[in-house]
N, C-alpha and C positions, 0 to 999 in steps of 0.2 A: 732756360736751366732752373729746376727748381730751387726755392728757397725755403720749402715749408720746414718748420719744426714739428719733431712729435715730442710731446711733452709727458713724462712719466709723473703723474701726481697731480692731485686736483686741488692742491691746500690753498688756503686762503694768501699765503705769504706769496707763492708763485703769481697769484691773479695781481696782487698788488706790487710784483715786483718785474720780474722778468716779460710776463704776459704786457704790464702797463707800459715797460720799456719799448717793446715791440709796437706796441701802438703808437706812441710817440713818435718813434721811427718812420714808421710808414706814413702818418701825418706830415712827416717833413718831408717825405717823398722819397724815402730809402727803399729799394727793394728787399725786404726780406718779411718773411712767415707766407703765408699763414700760418696757425698754430692747431693743432689738434690736440687736444689732452684726454689722457689715457688714465682711466682708473685701474690701477694697479690691483688693489684687493677686488675681492667680491663683495665688500660692506653693503647690504641691502639700504643701510640709509643714507649713502652718498648718491643712491641711483639718480635721484632727484636733480643733484648737482649736475651729474654728467649730462642728463637729458637738457639741463637749462643753457649749456654752453652753445656758442653759435646764434644765439637769437640775433637777427638782423640789427637791432638796435645797441647789441652789446651788454655789458654789465658793469654796474656803477663801483668806481672805486672814489673814495672821498679821502682827500689828504687833507688832515688836520694838524696844527701845529705852529712852532716857531719858527721863522725862515726869516734871516737876516734882521733879527731882532722884532720882528713883526708878527702878529699872529694871521695867520692864513686858514681859509678854509677853501678846497676848490673840489670840485664834482667832474671827472672824467667818465664819459662812457666809452669803455675798454670795446673797440670791435677787432682785436687782431686776432681773436680765438674764432675759427669757423665752425668748429664742431667737437663733441666730446664722445669717447667711445670707452666700453667696457671691456679689458682683456678678457676678462672671464664669457663675456655674453658675444663680444664683437671678433673673435681671435683671427677668424678668416678676415675680415676685412682690414683689420690692424695690420695682418701680415703683408697683405696687399700692397699697402699704402707705404707701407717702411720699405719694403723692397722697390717700389717703384717712384716714390716720390719723397723721400725724407732727404733733406740736407744737413740736419741738425738734430741734436736730441738733447733733450733738458729733462733734469730728473731733481726732483725733492721726495723721497720715500722713507724721512724719519730717521733716527737715530740708529735705529737697526735696520736699515734697509737693504743694506749690504750681506745680512745674514742669509744664507743658502741651507734651507731643511735636507734631511738624507734623500728623500725623495727625489729632487730635483739632479741626486749626483749618480745620476746612471743614463745608459743610452736610451732611457726613455724621454730624455729630455729633448731631443730633436725626433720623437718619432710622429710629431705633429700634435699631440695634447698640450693644453695650457700649462705652463709651468707654475709653480706656486709660488715662486719668489720674483721679485724684480730683476735680481743679477740672472736668474733662470729665463725671465721672459726676453731679458735684452740679447743673452746667448742665442736662445733659440732665433730671435727677429734677425739678430746679424748674421746667423747660419741661412738662415732663408734668403736674406739678401743677396749673401755670397753666393749660395747656389742658381739665384735669379739673374747673376753677373752684374748686380746694383754697383755703383761708383762709391767713392772714397766718402766717409763721414765724419764730420765733428761730432765729438759727445762733450757736453758742457754740464758738468753733475754739480748740484748746488745743495748736496747733504752737508752739512756743518762737520765734516769729517777733515783730518789734517790729509792732505795730498789727495783729495777725494779722485781726482781723474786717475793717478798712479794706482789705487787701491781699486777702484772699479775696474780698471784694464786686468790686473792682476787675478780678481774673482771672476772676470769673464772667461781669461786662459786657463786658469783652473778648472772652471766648471766645463770649458770644452775638453781639457784632458780627460777629466772625470766620465763624461759622455762617450769618450771616444770618437771624437770629432776628428776628421781627416788633418793631417799635418798642413795641408794646403790652406785650408781654413784657418788655422791658428796663424801661419805666416801672413795672410791677408789681415786680421785683426793688427799684427804689429806693424802692417807697412800702409794698410789703407784706412784704418779706423783712428782717428785723431784723438786721445782723451785728454780733455784740458783740466788743470788743476784750476780750482777757481772758489772766491769767496763771497759770500752774499751778506748784506747788513741791511736791515730796516724792520723796524717794529712795526708789525700788524697787529693790531690789537682787537678788532672787532670784525665778527661776519656780518654780512649782507644776503638775508636770504632770497632766492635759494643760490644765488651765485654774487659774489661782491665782497668787498672790505673795505674797512677804515684802516689809515696807516699815517704814520708821521712823514714829515717831509723831507727827513735825511734817508739817503740810499746810496746804497754801493755795491757795485758787481766788479769786483779785481778779478782777473783773468791772467794766469802765467802766462809769459810771452813763452813759445818753444819753435822750432822751425816748422815752417809750414801752416802754422796757425793764423789767420787773420780773422780780425772781429766780424763777427755776423751782421751788424750793425753800429752805428756811432750813436752815442746818448752821452750827456753830461755824467751820469752815475755809472757809466762802463769805464773801467780803467783796465788797460794792459800794461801789465808791470813785470820787472825782472826781479823784483823783490817780494813776492807775494807773502813769505813767513811774515814778514813785519806786521802787513795788515792781518793775518791771522791771528798772530799773537796779541795783538792790540785787541781785537774784537772778542776773541776766545777768553783770554784772560783778565778782561777789565768789565766789558759789558755782560757777556754771558756768565763771566764769575761772580760779577756783581748781583746778576740775576740769581744764580743760584744760592748764595749766602741768603738773600733775602728769603728764598723760598725754604732753604732750612729753618731759618727762624720762624717763618710761618706756621712751618709744621710743627715743630717742637712746641710752640707755644700756642696750638689748637686756636689760632685765629678764624677772624671770621670768614666762610665759605667762599664769599665772594670780593675780597678784598682786592685791592688793585694796588700796583708799584707805587702810584703816586699816595695813594692813602696810607699804606705802608709807612712810606718816607715821611709823613707830616708827622708822625711819632718821633718828636725829638729824639730820644734815647736810641731807637733803632736806626735813625740817621747818621747818629755820632757812632754806632758798631760798625756800619757800614764805610764810614770815612776812616775810622780807625783801619780797618783792613787795606781799604787803599793805599793810605797815605804809609802807613808802617810795615806793611807785609808784600802787598803788591807793586809799586812803585819802585823799592828796594829791590824787588826782584827783578824788574826791567832794568834798572840801574846796573844790577850784575851782567848785563849784555850790552850796555853802552846807550840805552834806549830810557833814560829815566825821563828825560825833558820831554818827549813824543808820549811817554805813559801820562804824566801831569796833563798833558792839553788833551790826551783822550778820556782822561777822567773827569775832566770839565764839561767836554761834551757830552760824556754818558750821563752826568748829574742832570744836565738839561734837556736831556731827552726822557730821561725818568721822570721830571718834574713836567713834563708837557701836559698843560692841563687839558688837552682835548684828547687823551688817550686814556683809555679804561683797559690796562692791560692787567688782565686775573693773573694774582699769584698761582691759583690753582692749575692754571695753564702751562705755568713756568714750572711747576714741580711736577710734572709729568716725567716719568723715566728718570728720578730724581738720580736715584745710583748711579745710573750710566752718566748723568750729566757732571756729577761730583768727581769720576775718576776722570773726564776727558778735559773738565776746566779747570779743576783745583790740584787734584793729585798730578796731572801732565804739566802744570804751571811748575808745581815744586819739582819735578824732576828735569824741568827745562833748567830752572835756575840753578840747579845743582849741578849741570853741565859746565855751566860760567867756571867752576872750580869755586865760587863763593856760595856760602849759605848763609843768608841774613835770616835773622830769627824770624819764624811766621808762624808763633803758636795756636791763634787762632784758626787758621787753615789746617795746620797739621792736625789740631784736633778734630776738626769737622772731617777730613778724610778717615782720621784714626775711628771716630764714633760710625761712620758708615761702614766701615770695614768689619768692626765687632756686630754691627747690624747682620751683615751679610753672613758672618759664621753663625750667628745664633738661629739665624732663619734655614742655614744648612743644617744644623744639628736638628732644629724642629722636625724638618723633612725627613731626617734619617730613619 
């Protein structure tokens, strides 16, 4: 029985997260993998990365940071990946592998990864051509697998989207309908393809060329329990949970929210292009501004849902991670897709707090959201 993982996305994050976990599970004797990594876009600058996957010696991941109060640094040669494919250039090979050998699908396609262009929303999606979007590619591959009488499949998306498995399933079913797929295919997606909701957490700060990454010791892959779901492997950083939302809220609205607050300061004050999170927080005034957001606005917001103690503890862990002396996490990287991140990390937090029936004051966060909204309106007017 195959245990192959098809991974959509070549990101450094997955290299130092899921791919590393699978390597360590295999080293411990577990039957999982190998992994085939798929470049979803046709970006030519990533062609070298795709070609580098699957080298017998593996690729390096360096873990640096504070673990149990001690500084650690270790280097691992990750050998769980046996090859890379370009969806654009290797579509026929990918279709054959997906139909015959895939047991699990993992994805990390970015903040806009589930968006589908109009060109994919037609019968042409199932015509054999390469769809433009990740959702289009996955739908076409699932359809090909169904026609080839492939078996059940587990999909474990790692995009930082709330209920990512549910949303990806809905996107696939919607696209299948738009493409005129048979009712039997849509039924098979409902019954044979298990989409899990997951949450990933690890700061991966530096690339190693052409493949590899530097990351912190802390890591988490929380997977929501559901009927029929079994973990693909066991690992200390992989958690099967009945309460995924608590993990999601803490990570999204403390660690990620803090990153976005710092990115806002960095952007508005025109700070050094190569400034890191650690360097930014060495400015005492900026550190105090972030602490004020956490103490006066974020923790009370969690308190409205009975999670104040958990939030305080996670803030402490987050600040320790931000201060990691080994991580050079560039604020410029965090600031990418800044408007989308404000909506998902800050505006969504304020909306969640309001659902509790309480409205703790949050002037800093509300002003940040309002400023982004005003900027979006002005941009729209300029384009009109």
